[in-house]
DRENBA-235682 format. One record per residue (C-alpha): y, x, z; residue in three letters. Coordinates in steps of 0.5 Angstrom, whole numbers, plus 500, padded with zeros to 3 digits. Layout:
% residues N
PT | yy | xx | zz | resn
PT | Y | X | Z | ALA
...
This chain:
% residues 485
PT | yy | xx | zz | resn
PT | 071 | 519 | 313 | MET
PT | 068 | 526 | 315 | ARG
PT | 073 | 531 | 318 | GLN
PT | 072 | 536 | 312 | GLU
PT | 074 | 531 | 307 | GLU
PT | 080 | 530 | 312 | MET
PT | 082 | 537 | 312 | LYS
PT | 081 | 537 | 304 | LYS
PT | 086 | 532 | 303 | ILE
PT | 091 | 535 | 308 | LEU
PT | 090 | 542 | 304 | GLU
PT | 091 | 538 | 297 | ILE
PT | 097 | 534 | 300 | GLY
PT | 100 | 541 | 301 | VAL
PT | 098 | 544 | 295 | LEU
PT | 101 | 538 | 291 | LEU
PT | 108 | 538 | 295 | SER
PT | 109 | 545 | 292 | ALA
PT | 108 | 544 | 285 | GLU
PT | 115 | 542 | 281 | ARG
PT | 112 | 542 | 274 | ASP
PT | 110 | 535 | 272 | LEU
PT | 104 | 538 | 267 | ASP
PT | 102 | 543 | 272 | CYS
PT | 102 | 538 | 277 | LEU
PT | 098 | 533 | 273 | LEU
PT | 093 | 538 | 272 | GLU
PT | 092 | 540 | 279 | ARG
PT | 091 | 532 | 281 | ILE
PT | 085 | 531 | 277 | LEU
PT | 082 | 538 | 279 | GLY
PT | 083 | 537 | 286 | CYS
PT | 080 | 530 | 286 | VAL
PT | 074 | 532 | 282 | MET
PT | 073 | 537 | 287 | GLU
PT | 074 | 533 | 292 | LEU
PT | 069 | 527 | 289 | ALA
PT | 064 | 532 | 287 | ASN
PT | 064 | 529 | 280 | CYS
PT | 063 | 532 | 273 | ASP
PT | 069 | 529 | 269 | ALA
PT | 075 | 525 | 270 | GLY
PT | 081 | 523 | 266 | THR
PT | 088 | 522 | 269 | LEU
PT | 093 | 516 | 265 | TYR
PT | 100 | 515 | 266 | LEU
PT | 103 | 508 | 265 | ARG
PT | 108 | 507 | 259 | GLU
PT | 110 | 500 | 258 | GLY
PT | 104 | 496 | 257 | ASP
PT | 099 | 502 | 256 | THR
PT | 096 | 507 | 259 | LEU
PT | 097 | 514 | 256 | GLN
PT | 092 | 519 | 256 | PHE
PT | 095 | 525 | 260 | GLU
PT | 089 | 530 | 262 | ILE
PT | 082 | 530 | 260 | MET
PT | 076 | 534 | 263 | ARG
PT | 069 | 534 | 262 | ASN
PT | 065 | 540 | 266 | ASP
PT | 058 | 539 | 262 | THR
PT | 061 | 539 | 256 | LEU
PT | 066 | 545 | 258 | LYS
PT | 072 | 541 | 255 | THR
PT | 079 | 540 | 257 | TYR
PT | 085 | 537 | 254 | SER
PT | 092 | 535 | 256 | GLY
PT | 097 | 539 | 260 | GLY
PT | 102 | 544 | 259 | ARG
PT | 106 | 539 | 255 | GLY
PT | 100 | 536 | 250 | LYS
PT | 097 | 530 | 251 | ARG
PT | 090 | 529 | 249 | PRO
PT | 090 | 526 | 242 | GLU
PT | 087 | 519 | 243 | LEU
PT | 091 | 512 | 242 | PRO
PT | 093 | 509 | 249 | PRO
PT | 089 | 504 | 253 | VAL
PT | 092 | 497 | 252 | PRO
PT | 093 | 494 | 259 | LEU
PT | 088 | 488 | 258 | ARG
PT | 083 | 486 | 263 | ARG
PT | 077 | 488 | 259 | ASP
PT | 079 | 495 | 260 | ASN
PT | 076 | 498 | 266 | VAL
PT | 082 | 503 | 267 | CYS
PT | 087 | 497 | 265 | ALA
PT | 084 | 492 | 270 | MET
PT | 084 | 497 | 276 | ALA
PT | 092 | 498 | 275 | LEU
PT | 093 | 490 | 273 | LEU
PT | 089 | 488 | 279 | GLU
PT | 091 | 494 | 283 | ASP
PT | 084 | 495 | 286 | ARG
PT | 079 | 501 | 286 | THR
PT | 073 | 499 | 281 | ILE
PT | 067 | 503 | 283 | CYS
PT | 061 | 502 | 278 | ILE
PT | 054 | 505 | 279 | GLU
PT | 052 | 505 | 272 | ASP
PT | 056 | 503 | 266 | VAL
PT | 051 | 502 | 261 | LYS
PT | 048 | 496 | 266 | ASN
PT | 055 | 493 | 267 | ASN
PT | 057 | 487 | 263 | GLN
PT | 064 | 486 | 266 | GLU
PT | 068 | 491 | 262 | TYR
PT | 069 | 494 | 255 | ASP
PT | 065 | 501 | 255 | PHE
PT | 065 | 501 | 248 | SER
PT | 070 | 507 | 248 | GLY
PT | 065 | 511 | 253 | PRO
PT | 059 | 509 | 249 | ALA
PT | 062 | 512 | 242 | ARG
PT | 064 | 518 | 246 | TYR
PT | 057 | 519 | 248 | ASP
PT | 054 | 518 | 241 | ALA
PT | 059 | 523 | 239 | MET
PT | 058 | 529 | 244 | THR
PT | 051 | 527 | 247 | GLY
PT | 054 | 526 | 254 | TYR
PT | 051 | 521 | 258 | ASN
PT | 057 | 517 | 262 | THR
PT | 053 | 513 | 268 | ARG
PT | 057 | 512 | 274 | SER
PT | 065 | 511 | 275 | MET
PT | 070 | 511 | 280 | LEU
PT | 077 | 508 | 278 | VAL
PT | 083 | 508 | 282 | VAL
PT | 090 | 506 | 281 | PRO
PT | 096 | 511 | 283 | MET
PT | 102 | 507 | 287 | ARG
PT | 108 | 511 | 289 | ASN
PT | 112 | 509 | 295 | ARG
PT | 115 | 503 | 292 | GLU
PT | 108 | 500 | 291 | GLY
PT | 109 | 501 | 283 | GLU
PT | 103 | 502 | 280 | ARG
PT | 105 | 509 | 275 | ILE
PT | 098 | 511 | 273 | GLY
PT | 090 | 511 | 274 | VAL
PT | 085 | 516 | 276 | LEU
PT | 078 | 515 | 273 | GLN
PT | 072 | 519 | 275 | LEU
PT | 066 | 520 | 272 | ILE
PT | 059 | 522 | 274 | ASN
PT | 058 | 523 | 281 | ALA
PT | 054 | 529 | 283 | LEU
PT | 049 | 530 | 289 | ASP
PT | 047 | 536 | 292 | ASP
PT | 042 | 538 | 287 | MET
PT | 047 | 537 | 281 | GLY
PT | 044 | 531 | 279 | ASN
PT | 048 | 525 | 277 | VAL
PT | 049 | 519 | 282 | CYS
PT | 053 | 513 | 284 | ALA
PT | 060 | 515 | 288 | PHE
PT | 059 | 514 | 295 | ALA
PT | 062 | 508 | 298 | GLN
PT | 067 | 512 | 303 | ASP
PT | 069 | 516 | 297 | MET
PT | 073 | 511 | 294 | ALA
PT | 078 | 511 | 301 | LEU
PT | 078 | 518 | 300 | VAL
PT | 080 | 518 | 293 | VAL
PT | 085 | 513 | 294 | GLU
PT | 089 | 517 | 299 | SER
PT | 089 | 523 | 295 | VAL
PT | 092 | 518 | 289 | ALA
PT | 097 | 515 | 293 | SER
PT | 100 | 522 | 295 | GLN
PT | 099 | 524 | 288 | ALA
PT | 103 | 518 | 286 | ALA
PT | 109 | 520 | 291 | ILE
PT | 109 | 527 | 288 | THR
PT | 109 | 525 | 281 | ILE
PT | 115 | 520 | 283 | GLN
PT | 119 | 526 | 286 | ASN
PT | 118 | 531 | 281 | VAL
PT | 120 | 526 | 276 | ARG
PT | 126 | 524 | 280 | TYR
PT | 128 | 532 | 281 | ILE
PT | 127 | 532 | 273 | LYS
PT | 132 | 526 | 272 | GLU
PT | 137 | 529 | 277 | ILE
PT | 136 | 536 | 273 | ARG
PT | 137 | 533 | 266 | GLU
PT | 143 | 528 | 269 | LEU
PT | 147 | 535 | 271 | PHE
PT | 145 | 538 | 265 | GLN
PT | 148 | 533 | 261 | SER
PT | 154 | 533 | 265 | PHE
PT | 155 | 540 | 264 | VAL
PT | 154 | 539 | 257 | ARG
PT | 159 | 533 | 257 | VAL
PT | 164 | 538 | 261 | MET
PT | 163 | 544 | 256 | SER
PT | 164 | 539 | 250 | SER
PT | 171 | 536 | 253 | ALA
PT | 173 | 543 | 254 | ILE
PT | 172 | 545 | 247 | ASP
PT | 174 | 539 | 243 | GLU
PT | 181 | 538 | 247 | ARG
PT | 183 | 543 | 242 | THR
PT | 181 | 544 | 235 | PRO
PT | 182 | 552 | 236 | TYR
PT | 176 | 552 | 241 | ASN
PT | 172 | 547 | 238 | ALA
PT | 165 | 550 | 239 | SER
PT | 166 | 557 | 243 | HIS
PT | 162 | 555 | 249 | ALA
PT | 156 | 552 | 245 | ARG
PT | 156 | 558 | 240 | HIS
PT | 156 | 563 | 246 | MET
PT | 150 | 559 | 250 | ALA
PT | 146 | 559 | 243 | GLU
PT | 147 | 567 | 242 | CYS
PT | 146 | 568 | 250 | GLY
PT | 139 | 564 | 250 | ASP
PT | 137 | 569 | 244 | ARG
PT | 140 | 575 | 248 | PHE
PT | 137 | 574 | 254 | ALA
PT | 130 | 573 | 250 | ASP
PT | 131 | 580 | 247 | TYR
PT | 133 | 583 | 253 | LEU
PT | 126 | 581 | 256 | GLY
PT | 123 | 584 | 251 | SER
PT | 126 | 591 | 252 | CYS
PT | 123 | 596 | 257 | GLU
PT | 127 | 597 | 264 | GLY
PT | 132 | 590 | 262 | GLN
PT | 132 | 584 | 266 | LYS
PT | 126 | 579 | 264 | ARG
PT | 129 | 572 | 265 | PHE
PT | 125 | 566 | 268 | SER
PT | 126 | 559 | 266 | GLU
PT | 131 | 558 | 272 | ASP
PT | 134 | 564 | 272 | GLU
PT | 136 | 563 | 264 | LYS
PT | 138 | 556 | 266 | GLU
PT | 143 | 559 | 271 | GLU
PT | 146 | 564 | 266 | PHE
PT | 147 | 559 | 260 | LEU
PT | 150 | 554 | 265 | MET
PT | 155 | 559 | 267 | SER
PT | 156 | 560 | 260 | ILE
PT | 157 | 553 | 259 | LEU
PT | 162 | 552 | 265 | LEU
PT | 166 | 559 | 264 | HIS
PT | 172 | 556 | 261 | ASP
PT | 172 | 549 | 265 | ILE
PT | 179 | 551 | 267 | GLY
PT | 182 | 550 | 261 | LYS
PT | 182 | 543 | 262 | LEU
PT | 189 | 544 | 265 | VAL
PT | 192 | 549 | 261 | THR
PT | 198 | 546 | 257 | PRO
PT | 196 | 545 | 250 | LEU
PT | 202 | 547 | 247 | GLU
PT | 200 | 554 | 250 | VAL
PT | 193 | 554 | 248 | MET
PT | 194 | 551 | 241 | ASN
PT | 200 | 556 | 240 | LYS
PT | 198 | 558 | 233 | ALA
PT | 205 | 562 | 232 | GLU
PT | 210 | 566 | 236 | ARG
PT | 216 | 561 | 235 | LEU
PT | 215 | 554 | 238 | PHE
PT | 216 | 549 | 232 | PRO
PT | 222 | 546 | 235 | GLU
PT | 225 | 554 | 235 | GLN
PT | 223 | 555 | 228 | TYR
PT | 226 | 549 | 225 | THR
PT | 232 | 550 | 229 | ALA
PT | 233 | 557 | 226 | PHE
PT | 232 | 555 | 219 | LEU
PT | 237 | 549 | 220 | HIS
PT | 242 | 555 | 223 | ARG
PT | 241 | 559 | 216 | MET
PT | 242 | 552 | 212 | GLU
PT | 249 | 552 | 216 | VAL
PT | 250 | 559 | 214 | VAL
PT | 249 | 558 | 207 | ARG
PT | 253 | 551 | 207 | LEU
PT | 259 | 555 | 211 | THR
PT | 259 | 560 | 206 | ALA
PT | 260 | 555 | 200 | ARG
PT | 265 | 551 | 204 | ILE
PT | 269 | 558 | 205 | ASP
PT | 268 | 560 | 197 | ARG
PT | 271 | 553 | 195 | LEU
PT | 277 | 554 | 200 | ASN
PT | 278 | 561 | 197 | GLY
PT | 276 | 565 | 203 | ASN
PT | 271 | 569 | 200 | ILE
PT | 269 | 571 | 193 | THR
PT | 263 | 568 | 189 | GLU
PT | 259 | 575 | 190 | GLU
PT | 261 | 575 | 198 | GLU
PT | 258 | 568 | 198 | GLU
PT | 251 | 570 | 194 | GLU
PT | 251 | 576 | 199 | GLU
PT | 251 | 572 | 205 | ARG
PT | 246 | 567 | 202 | ILE
PT | 241 | 573 | 200 | CYS
PT | 242 | 575 | 207 | ARG
PT | 239 | 568 | 210 | THR
PT | 234 | 568 | 205 | ARG
PT | 232 | 575 | 207 | ASP
PT | 232 | 573 | 215 | ALA
PT | 228 | 567 | 213 | GLU
PT | 223 | 571 | 210 | HIS
PT | 223 | 576 | 216 | LEU
PT | 222 | 571 | 221 | VAL
PT | 216 | 567 | 217 | LYS
PT | 213 | 574 | 217 | THR
PT | 213 | 576 | 224 | MET
PT | 212 | 569 | 226 | ASN
PT | 205 | 569 | 224 | THR
PT | 203 | 576 | 224 | ALA
PT | 197 | 579 | 227 | GLY
PT | 201 | 585 | 229 | PHE
PT | 209 | 586 | 229 | VAL
PT | 210 | 593 | 226 | THR
PT | 216 | 598 | 228 | ASP
PT | 219 | 597 | 222 | GLU
PT | 219 | 589 | 223 | MET
PT | 222 | 590 | 230 | LEU
PT | 228 | 594 | 227 | LYS
PT | 229 | 589 | 222 | GLN
PT | 229 | 584 | 227 | LEU
PT | 234 | 588 | 231 | ASP
PT | 239 | 588 | 225 | ARG
PT | 238 | 580 | 225 | LEU
PT | 240 | 579 | 232 | ARG
PT | 247 | 582 | 231 | GLU
PT | 248 | 577 | 225 | GLU
PT | 253 | 572 | 227 | THR
PT | 256 | 565 | 225 | CYS
PT | 262 | 561 | 227 | THR
PT | 260 | 553 | 228 | ASP
PT | 265 | 547 | 227 | GLU
PT | 268 | 548 | 233 | ASN
PT | 270 | 555 | 232 | GLY
PT | 265 | 558 | 237 | LYS
PT | 261 | 565 | 234 | VAL
PT | 254 | 564 | 235 | CYS
PT | 248 | 569 | 233 | PRO
PT | 243 | 567 | 228 | TRP
PT | 238 | 569 | 232 | MET
PT | 237 | 566 | 239 | GLU
PT | 235 | 570 | 245 | PRO
PT | 229 | 566 | 246 | GLU
PT | 227 | 566 | 239 | ALA
PT | 228 | 574 | 239 | TYR
PT | 224 | 575 | 245 | ALA
PT | 218 | 571 | 242 | MET
PT | 218 | 574 | 235 | LEU
PT | 218 | 581 | 239 | SER
PT | 211 | 580 | 241 | ILE
PT | 207 | 586 | 239 | ARG
PT | 200 | 582 | 238 | LYS
PT | 198 | 575 | 239 | GLY
PT | 203 | 569 | 239 | THR
PT | 203 | 569 | 247 | LEU
PT | 209 | 571 | 251 | SER
PT | 207 | 575 | 258 | GLU
PT | 209 | 568 | 261 | GLU
PT | 204 | 564 | 257 | GLU
PT | 199 | 569 | 257 | ARG
PT | 199 | 569 | 265 | LYS
PT | 198 | 561 | 264 | ILE
PT | 192 | 562 | 260 | MET
PT | 189 | 567 | 264 | GLN
PT | 190 | 562 | 270 | GLU
PT | 184 | 558 | 267 | HIS
PT | 179 | 563 | 270 | VAL
PT | 182 | 562 | 277 | SER
PT | 182 | 554 | 276 | VAL
PT | 175 | 555 | 274 | THR
PT | 173 | 558 | 280 | ASP
PT | 177 | 552 | 284 | ARG
PT | 174 | 547 | 280 | LEU
PT | 167 | 549 | 281 | LEU
PT | 168 | 550 | 288 | SER
PT | 168 | 543 | 289 | GLN
PT | 161 | 542 | 286 | ILE
PT | 155 | 543 | 290 | HIS
PT | 150 | 548 | 286 | PHE
PT | 143 | 548 | 288 | SER
PT | 139 | 554 | 290 | GLY
PT | 137 | 556 | 283 | ASN
PT | 144 | 555 | 281 | LEU
PT | 148 | 558 | 286 | SER
PT | 151 | 564 | 282 | HIS
PT | 154 | 559 | 277 | VAL
PT | 161 | 559 | 280 | ARG
PT | 161 | 566 | 281 | GLU
PT | 159 | 568 | 274 | TRP
PT | 163 | 563 | 270 | ALA
PT | 169 | 565 | 274 | ALA
PT | 168 | 573 | 273 | ALA
PT | 168 | 573 | 265 | HIS
PT | 174 | 577 | 264 | HIS
PT | 173 | 582 | 269 | GLU
PT | 172 | 589 | 266 | PHE
PT | 168 | 595 | 269 | LEU
PT | 174 | 599 | 269 | ASN
PT | 178 | 594 | 274 | GLY
PT | 183 | 592 | 269 | THR
PT | 180 | 585 | 268 | GLY
PT | 182 | 579 | 272 | TYR
PT | 183 | 575 | 276 | PRO
PT | 180 | 580 | 282 | ALA
PT | 180 | 586 | 278 | HIS
PT | 173 | 588 | 280 | LYS
PT | 170 | 594 | 279 | LYS
PT | 163 | 596 | 276 | GLU
PT | 159 | 596 | 282 | ALA
PT | 162 | 589 | 284 | GLU
PT | 160 | 586 | 277 | ILE
PT | 153 | 583 | 276 | PRO
PT | 149 | 584 | 270 | TYR
PT | 149 | 577 | 268 | GLU
PT | 157 | 577 | 268 | VAL
PT | 157 | 583 | 264 | ARG
PT | 153 | 579 | 259 | MET
PT | 157 | 573 | 259 | ILE
PT | 163 | 578 | 258 | THR
PT | 160 | 581 | 252 | ILE
PT | 158 | 574 | 249 | LEU
PT | 165 | 571 | 250 | ASP
PT | 169 | 577 | 247 | ILE
PT | 165 | 577 | 241 | PHE
PT | 165 | 570 | 239 | ASP
PT | 173 | 570 | 240 | SER
PT | 173 | 576 | 235 | LEU
PT | 169 | 573 | 230 | VAL
PT | 171 | 565 | 231 | ALA
PT | 175 | 562 | 225 | ASP
PT | 178 | 557 | 229 | ASP
PT | 183 | 561 | 233 | ARG
PT | 191 | 559 | 232 | PRO
PT | 193 | 566 | 233 | TYR
PT | 188 | 570 | 229 | LYS
PT | 184 | 570 | 223 | ARG
PT | 176 | 571 | 224 | ALA
PT | 174 | 578 | 224 | MET
PT | 168 | 581 | 220 | PRO
PT | 162 | 582 | 225 | VAL
PT | 162 | 589 | 223 | GLU
PT | 169 | 590 | 225 | ARG
PT | 168 | 586 | 232 | ALA
PT | 162 | 590 | 234 | LEU
PT | 166 | 596 | 233 | SER
PT | 171 | 594 | 238 | ILE
PT | 166 | 592 | 243 | LEU
PT | 163 | 599 | 242 | GLU
PT | 170 | 602 | 243 | SER
PT | 171 | 598 | 249 | MET
PT | 164 | 600 | 252 | ALA
PT | 164 | 607 | 250 | GLU
PT | 172 | 609 | 250 | ARG
PT | 175 | 604 | 254 | GLU
PT | 170 | 603 | 260 | GLY
PT | 171 | 596 | 260 | LYS
PT | 164 | 594 | 258 | LEU
PT | 157 | 596 | 260 | ASP
PT | 155 | 601 | 254 | PRO
PT | 147 | 600 | 255 | GLU
PT | 148 | 592 | 254 | LEU
PT | 153 | 593 | 249 | THR
PT | 148 | 597 | 245 | ARG
PT | 143 | 592 | 246 | LEU
PT | 147 | 586 | 244 | PHE
PT | 148 | 590 | 237 | ILE
PT | 141 | 591 | 236 | GLU
PT | 139 | 584 | 238 | SER
PT | 143 | 581 | 232 | ARG
PT | 143 | 575 | 237 | CYS
PT | 149 | 572 | 233 | TRP
PT | 145 | 570 | 227 | GLU
PT | 141 | 564 | 226 | GLU
PT | 133 | 565 | 227 | PRO
PT | 130 | 564 | 220 | VAL
């Protein structure tokens, strides 16, 4: 092997080791080997089961090129039979060098013959080299056609060229294996993230598709931003990091108590049932008092009417989106109502705990329950701190755990200010709020019309200073929540 060939092999090794995209890698392998062997055409096959699949085909004389970039040549696979020269090289794990295919009776060259007849090409010399990975598995074949001499004339492949191509084929096979391993590990981790995201969403019927909707919307939003002047253009790795942050942003909800996360009404079911039972006792007591002559029929009816009014008020306030001042005044009057139990003890119609819950102005959660819900972002941070994210995913933990921070410092858990909140987190916050507003699976509110939700986003950006005004404007422009047609 000449020194310049050894140098070229080393250069090829460095070139191949830097490539992480499989399609680009296969293109580089065939291109490098053809240049090294100074040949006119070549094909790269990869083994799949009992066949060799065409991956890349190149012919410089005919100026044809097919395969690569995710597209295989539209040719049927080569069966692993001994009459096919490329299959034989793989099956017997040996390099095959043929000086003139037209004078060779050992292998079936009907395929090249048909190709020559259709194109006018003249297939003559051939070098076929199996590719082995580090475990010795034969994963594919390099087939080189028509070696060229210094004058550009077709000639036989030099005997020592087989050793050179074998060396490169071995490097190529190991690199292909590494790239496949990286892809498999990446896909495994992405599958894990999707499973965890689904587990969060499916833990409660009131959060069924939140992360998935956000990710779909976020994918389209990122693409839209890339088309806008002055905005971030996400690379594939950057988009993966961004979308993974979305899928994991609520992972802390895995430990949030379901009785809090699923709380559809202000009162817990047992509190509401206890109140209704108390009203029934008041009515029964009134009936007994009338039968005993302690009160008149009109007084009994008046007491029954008050209990019915109380039940209606509690039912209304229990599910109201917002508690008005008038409701609170009625609740205060109800709190003053009392009854006497069978032991002669005076009891309030409305227990203090129930009164406190019904007094919640907006939503169904008390301040303590709201803090429990908010704790999910801190839990998200702690859980994700236990995962070793690779360099291109290094921001996932930070972005996922900061999706409730606002530019004006009123968010949580760290009360970060504008300068501390990354571009991607600002996007996630907008996506999270929008999906929460329009979602029809939340226990504490009805789904909001899109235009009303957008108006709230605008208010949070322009008047309250919580959201990024420019990103909010672009989000509204993008209509990224709409399914593409």
